C-alpha positions as CSV (number, residue, x, y, z in Angstrom):
1,M,20.3,23.7,-29.6
2,A,18.6,21.2,-28.1
3,E,15.4,19.7,-28.8
4,H,15.4,19.4,-32.9
5,L,16.2,22.7,-33.4
6,E,19.4,24.5,-35.0
7,Y,19.9,28.1,-34.2
8,S,22.4,30.4,-36.0
9,G,22.4,34.1,-34.6
10,D,26.0,35.9,-35.3
11,G,25.3,39.1,-37.2
12,P,22.4,41.0,-38.5
13,V,20.4,37.6,-39.3
14,A,19.4,34.9,-36.9
15,T,18.5,31.8,-38.4
16,I,16.2,29.3,-36.5
17,T,16.1,25.7,-38.6
18,L,13.1,22.8,-37.4
19,A,16.0,20.2,-37.5
20,R,13.8,16.9,-37.2
21,P,14.1,16.0,-40.9
22,E,13.5,12.1,-40.0
23,A,9.7,13.3,-39.0
24,G,9.0,15.9,-41.3
25,N,10.1,18.6,-38.4
26,R,7.0,17.3,-36.5
27,L,6.6,19.9,-33.6
28,T,6.9,18.5,-30.2
29,N,6.1,20.5,-27.1
30,A,9.7,19.9,-26.3
31,M,10.4,21.8,-29.8
32,A,8.2,24.5,-29.2
33,A,9.8,25.5,-25.8
34,S,13.0,25.3,-27.5
35,L,11.5,27.8,-30.5
36,V,10.4,30.2,-27.8
37,T,13.9,30.5,-26.3
38,A,15.1,30.9,-29.3
39,L,12.9,33.5,-31.0
40,D,13.8,35.0,-27.1
41,K,17.2,35.2,-27.8
42,S,17.0,36.6,-31.6
43,S,16.5,39.9,-29.9
44,A,19.8,41.9,-31.2
45,A,19.2,40.4,-34.7
46,R,17.5,42.7,-37.4
47,L,15.8,39.8,-39.4
48,I,14.8,36.1,-38.7
49,V,14.4,33.1,-41.2
50,L,12.7,30.3,-40.5
51,R,13.3,27.3,-42.0
52,G,12.8,23.4,-41.7
53,A,15.8,20.6,-42.2
54,G,15.2,18.2,-45.5
55,H,12.3,18.0,-48.0
56,D,9.3,19.6,-45.9
57,F,9.1,22.5,-43.6
58,C,7.1,21.2,-41.0
59,L,4.2,18.4,-41.4
60,G,2.5,19.6,-38.0
61,R,2.4,18.4,-34.1
62,D,3.8,15.2,-32.8
63,M,0.5,14.9,-30.3
64,Q,-2.5,12.8,-30.9
65,P,-5.6,13.6,-29.1
66,P,-6.5,11.3,-25.9
67,P,-8.7,8.2,-26.5
68,P,-12.3,7.9,-25.5
69,G,-12.4,7.2,-22.0
70,S,-8.7,8.3,-20.6
71,G,-9.8,10.2,-18.2
72,V,-8.2,13.4,-19.7
73,T,-9.7,16.6,-18.2
74,P,-9.9,20.0,-20.3
75,L,-7.1,21.8,-17.6
76,D,-4.8,18.5,-18.6
77,V,-5.7,19.7,-22.4
78,M,-5.3,23.0,-21.7
79,R,-1.6,22.3,-20.2
80,E,-0.3,19.7,-22.5
81,D,-2.1,20.6,-25.8
82,T,-2.9,24.0,-26.0
83,G,-0.7,25.9,-23.6
84,P,2.3,25.6,-25.9
85,M,1.0,26.5,-28.6
86,I,-0.3,29.8,-26.9
87,E,3.0,30.1,-25.5
88,L,4.9,29.7,-28.9
89,F,2.1,32.3,-30.4
90,D,3.0,35.1,-27.9
91,A,6.4,34.7,-28.4
92,F,6.1,35.4,-32.2
93,R,4.0,38.2,-31.5
94,R,6.2,39.8,-29.3
95,L,8.9,39.9,-31.8
96,K,10.3,43.5,-32.6
97,Q,11.9,42.1,-36.0
98,P,10.7,40.5,-39.1
99,V,10.7,37.1,-39.7
100,L,10.9,35.5,-43.0
101,G,9.8,32.0,-43.3
102,V,11.4,29.8,-46.1
103,V,8.7,26.8,-46.6
104,R,9.8,24.1,-49.0
105,G,7.5,20.8,-49.3
106,R,4.7,20.3,-47.0
107,A,3.9,22.9,-44.4
108,W,0.8,21.3,-42.6
109,G,-0.7,21.8,-39.2
110,I,0.9,24.1,-37.0
111,G,3.7,24.3,-40.4
112,T,0.7,26.1,-42.3
113,V,0.4,28.2,-39.1
114,F,4.3,28.8,-39.0
115,A,3.7,30.2,-42.6
116,G,1.0,32.5,-41.8
117,L,2.9,33.8,-39.0
118,C,5.7,35.2,-40.3
119,D,5.9,38.8,-41.9
120,V,7.3,37.6,-45.2
121,T,7.1,33.8,-46.6
122,I,8.8,32.7,-49.4
123,A,7.5,29.3,-50.3
124,A,8.5,26.6,-53.3
125,A,6.1,26.3,-56.3
126,D,5.7,22.5,-55.0
127,A,4.4,23.5,-51.6
128,S,1.4,22.6,-49.8
129,F,-0.7,24.1,-46.9
130,R,-3.1,21.7,-44.8
131,L,-4.9,22.0,-41.7
132,A,-6.5,18.8,-41.5
133,E,-7.4,18.4,-38.1
134,L,-11.5,17.7,-38.6
135,E,-10.3,14.6,-39.9
136,R,-9.1,13.9,-36.8
137,G,-12.2,15.2,-34.3
138,I,-10.1,18.0,-33.5
139,P,-11.2,21.6,-34.0
140,P,-8.4,23.4,-35.0
141,C,-9.2,26.9,-33.1
142,I,-6.0,27.4,-31.8
143,A,-4.2,27.2,-35.0
144,M,-6.8,29.3,-36.5
145,S,-6.6,32.0,-34.1
146,A,-3.2,32.6,-35.4
147,L,-4.3,33.3,-38.8
148,L,-7.5,35.4,-37.9
149,D,-5.2,38.7,-39.0
150,R,-3.2,36.8,-41.6
151,I,-5.8,35.2,-44.2
152,P,-9.3,36.3,-45.0
153,A,-12.0,34.5,-43.0
154,K,-13.2,32.5,-46.5
155,A,-10.3,31.3,-47.2
156,L,-9.2,30.6,-43.5
157,A,-12.9,28.7,-43.1
158,H,-12.5,26.7,-46.7
159,L,-8.8,25.7,-45.5
160,V,-10.6,24.3,-42.0
161,Y,-13.7,22.8,-43.3
162,S,-12.4,21.0,-46.5
163,A,-9.3,20.1,-44.7
164,E,-8.2,19.9,-48.4
165,T,-4.6,20.4,-49.3
166,M,-3.8,23.8,-50.3
167,D,-1.3,24.5,-53.2
168,A,1.3,27.4,-53.3
169,D,-0.9,29.3,-56.0
170,A,-4.0,29.2,-54.0
171,A,-1.6,30.2,-50.7
172,L,-0.2,33.4,-52.8
173,V,-3.9,34.6,-53.6
174,A,-5.2,33.9,-49.9
175,G,-1.8,35.9,-48.9
176,L,-0.9,33.0,-46.6
177,I,2.6,33.6,-48.3
178,S,4.2,36.2,-49.6
179,R,5.8,34.8,-53.1
180,K,6.0,31.7,-54.8
181,V,9.4,30.8,-56.6
182,E,10.5,27.6,-58.6
183,A,12.5,25.3,-56.2
184,D,16.2,25.9,-57.2
185,A,15.1,30.0,-57.0
186,V,14.2,29.9,-53.4
187,E,17.7,30.4,-52.0
188,P,18.4,33.3,-54.1
189,A,15.2,34.8,-53.5
190,V,16.0,34.4,-49.4
191,A,19.1,36.1,-50.2
192,A,18.3,39.1,-52.6
193,F,15.1,39.9,-49.5
194,T,17.3,39.6,-46.5
195,A,20.2,41.7,-48.7
196,R,17.3,44.4,-49.4
197,L,15.9,44.4,-46.1
198,L,19.2,45.2,-44.3
199,S,20.0,48.1,-46.4
200,F,17.4,49.7,-44.9
201,R,17.3,51.9,-41.6
202,P,17.0,49.4,-38.9
203,E,15.1,52.0,-36.7
204,A,12.6,52.5,-40.2
205,V,12.1,48.8,-40.4
206,A,11.5,48.2,-36.9
207,A,8.7,50.9,-37.0
208,V,7.1,49.2,-40.0
209,K,7.3,45.9,-37.6
210,Q,5.5,48.1,-35.2
211,F,2.8,49.4,-37.3
212,T,2.3,46.1,-39.0
213,D,1.9,44.3,-35.6
214,T,-1.0,46.6,-34.3
215,A,-2.5,48.9,-36.6
216,P,-4.9,46.0,-38.2
217,R,-6.7,46.0,-34.7
218,H,-7.4,49.7,-35.5
219,N,-9.9,51.2,-37.5
220,A,-9.0,53.4,-40.4
221,V,-9.0,56.9,-38.7
222,Q,-6.9,55.2,-35.8
223,A,-4.2,53.8,-37.6
224,A,-3.5,56.9,-39.8
225,H,-3.2,58.8,-36.5
226,Y,-1.1,55.7,-35.2
227,G,0.9,55.8,-38.4
228,A,1.5,59.1,-38.0
229,S,3.1,58.8,-34.7
230,V,5.4,56.3,-35.4
231,L,6.6,58.2,-38.3
232,A,6.9,61.2,-35.9
233,N,9.1,59.1,-33.7
234,V,11.4,57.8,-36.4
235,L,12.0,61.1,-38.1
236,A,12.6,63.2,-34.9
237,S,15.3,60.4,-33.7
238,R,17.6,61.1,-36.6
């Protein structure tokens, strides 16, 4: 696939690889557009796997803020900076199947966001996460918007305000990742999770994805009724 992205979509698993290892898989706008296309074309897959080539998962975006006095307008920023990210986040949100993130090395900036957006994230013990935009005078509000329903507010606030690196243990406690394993156990863990997920009925897995994407925005009573509706539809369709 064009723009430093590799795609394999044969069979029930679609694998998308950020393939710019010489630059730490830093995400360009063109790569973001290709990732949107790859996610959209994975509609027939039962599981999407997102990983990075090389030592690091993703070191962030390949973009610098405009210098003072450059004449850049808010509309320019919306078009060139925030717009591509909003489109990418929307692509994740409209998926009907779970996404498995596989994180090795550094997952910084948009890499941290990807780790959070994936439904399940398996990370190597040496993985690290960071949102350090404040160091460059940038409020990472777009990145934060994608993580609001993924990690607790206190954890997100510390990640942003401190601009410190979060290790895999802290990421696991915060809920940014699902599981931490030693580096040599990452691929066996991915294979085991994939095989287990594919052993379940597709409609049941799809229903769980539908519920987890929607129910957190409901109160407890609404979530229960919504869950009952989802369950009833699956059972009635057998």
